[in-house]
N, C-alpha and C positions, 0 to 999 in steps of 0.2 A: 504493501498499499504506501503511495507516494504519497509525502503531505505539500502542499502548496505552500508556496513561501508569503512571507509576510514580511510588509517592510515597515522599518518605522521612520517617519520624514521629520526631521526639525527643519524651519524655514520661519523667515522674518517677513510679517506682513505687516505696514502698517505700525511700527512701533509697538506690535507685539509680536511674541516668539508662538507659533503656531508648531504643536507635536502632533501629527495625525499619521495612522497607522493604515496602509495600503497593501490589497492585493495583487497590484502591478505598476512597477515602473521604470520608467524608458527615455531614453533623448528622445526627443522632439522632432520632429522633420521642421518646426519652427523653429527656426539657428536661434541656440540662444536659452530654449528652456528645457525642462523636464515634463511629462507624462504622468500626472499620477490618477490611476484608475484603483474603482473597486476599493473605496472607504470603506472601512471598515471600525466599528461604530461595538466596543463590547455589550451585551443584554445584561443589566443589572436588573437583579429580581429585589434588591436593598430598596426602603423607603429616601433612604438619607441621598440626595440629588448634588449633583457638583455643577455650580453654575456654568463654568468653563468646557465643560462637557455637554452641556446643554447649547452652550453658545455657538461652539461646532459644528454638533447638529446641526442649527440653523443654517450656519454657516454654507454645511456642503451638503442639506436637504435638496436633493432631484440632481442634483451634478452627480455628470458621467464620467468626465474628464476634468480636469483640471493640468493646465499648464504654469507652471510654475517658472518666476526668470534663474537663470542657473545662478546669477549672482547673490540672491535669497535664499538659499539654500546652506545652510551651515554645515548637516549634515545626515546621512541617510544610513541605518543600519536594517540589516535582516536579523529579523526575531525570529524566537521558537514561537512564539503566540500574541498577539496584538495586549496593550494594558490599557489602562485609563489616557484618555485623549486630554492637552493641555493646552490652555491660553495661557502665557503669562508676561509680562510688561518685557521690553527688550531695555536692557541697562545700558547708557549711555559708557563708550569706551573708548580706546583708543585704537582701533583699528577699523580699517574702511575698505569696501570690497574692490578690488582690481579691478582697473578702469578695462575695458574689454574692444575692441578692435572690429572691424568689418571681417565679416568671413572671406577666406582666401578665395579668390575668384578661379575657375575654373577654366583650366589651358583652354587656347582658343576662341576667347572672346572678349 
């Protein structure tokens, strides 16, 4: 029996750090973007509601595929199983994203 992979993706979105889980992730045909599909949200039977998890469920409700800019990605891990999704405030620091250049042109153009 083959297990399907689960990916934890951490990225910055409008001064917040999103931590989401997905079943599929790959480099997009749109240059400079990562595609995320099959968002995974743990089914909780507890009465306790996590506001950040509810925010992300609302944010990605009905989303089939999301395109995340590569410079927004902090980390991608393949994990054993999904955990709880999170939204946290991005803390300022002295690290900035690497400037991107135009994609290389193809020969003959």
